[in-house]
Phi, psi and omega in degrees: 000131183282155182264156175283165181259037177279148179290136175288125179282130178301135179270199176295345176272108182233179185299335179271002180300152183296343180273350182232139181301131182278176178273177185239092187300336180287349181093355178290155182221084185293347181257007183301316181294317179298321180295318178296320178294324177300313182294313186280335183258338182244314189279303184297321180291350182254045171065025174260112183232008176287115184297334179292318180291316180300314181293319179298318181289339172287337187257333183283124182280088186300330181297339180285345186263005181236162176301150183305322181295341183252003189294333177291346178261000189301331185252017180290162179276072182169177179285160177232122183291135177262310178208177184304120177084356182232144183209157169285130180293147179311133185307312184292330180289311182292325178297316182290324179293315179294322177298317180296332180290338179063048183297130177247146179302136179090351178288147177269122186237130172261121176257119183257127185079050189288341179052234183271359167104010181300313181291326176300317179296320179297313180296322179295324177297334179274001177089010179283154171267104192261130167251115184258120180254127179219137181273341180267112183301324181292317177296319180297320179296319176297315180299318179298319179294314184291316183288342178268353187262119181295338177290350175293339182250131184302327179267006179054039181290157170265136179235170175302135178300139176263128176267123182257141178225139179251127179172179180300133183296322183292340183277342184068199176228088184299332182296337180260355183290157002275156181252146173286328185212140171239127177248121176257112185270085182149167182272143177225154177287321179211163178280122180304137184298325180295327177288315179302325182290345182266005175279146170285166175299128182084004179286177184217158178234134172238137178193183173250127180265120180285146177292139178260358177231145181301142176091353179262155184255142176298146187224126172295138186221149172244121180245127180253142177283121180223114176059037179086359178237175178249131178250104184277145175233118177293142184249302183196156177291142182207127176268101184232141181296132178293151173269105186302324183298334183265002185298324184251014182288143173304129191243155174282129179263122181287000000 
């Protein structure tokens, strides 16, 4: 059953909650240097040269999207756990994946496994119309609060509103289809068939495909809709945490 496209109302869990790094009302930004080092030391050296992505990652306060106990790790060269089984994807991996997607302003993008919304904020900075799908209501409420808060961005920029939906990740959000782009934030064995069906003709999916045989490495992939099917193109090796919820989903066979 498809979900409606109503905005998730922030619950009692908000950006200032003790589990999430709060904002700095004085205007100070203690993580500014760490954010710059992340971009210049991790993102740019890994073939990310889209100035829009580079600037957005300089401005999005990544520490706000992780539990307070983990905020000092927010800019590390690796994933950061949000809750059991869920994590923020490594900065250089998500930057390169989003760059490969070729996001254009005004495109309708479905983000699957949106968690607390870091990637949703990045896509919104690129001018996309983002529908963020998350199965955990608490994470979705946090994400809705963070992506709507101008203090999430160091320059307090206004971005395209992110529409949040709560429901099974494998089902997608049929009410918003068709999408120009689907971003699955996490590794999957295959692209769920219900998600593939929500692409417009010529649309694309970016995600990390987990190896199904021992000895193989997970690979970031771009799959384009061609004649009712998906044509995958491997991009680069990427160690990304699998999305357990999608492990048994009916999948599109290439």
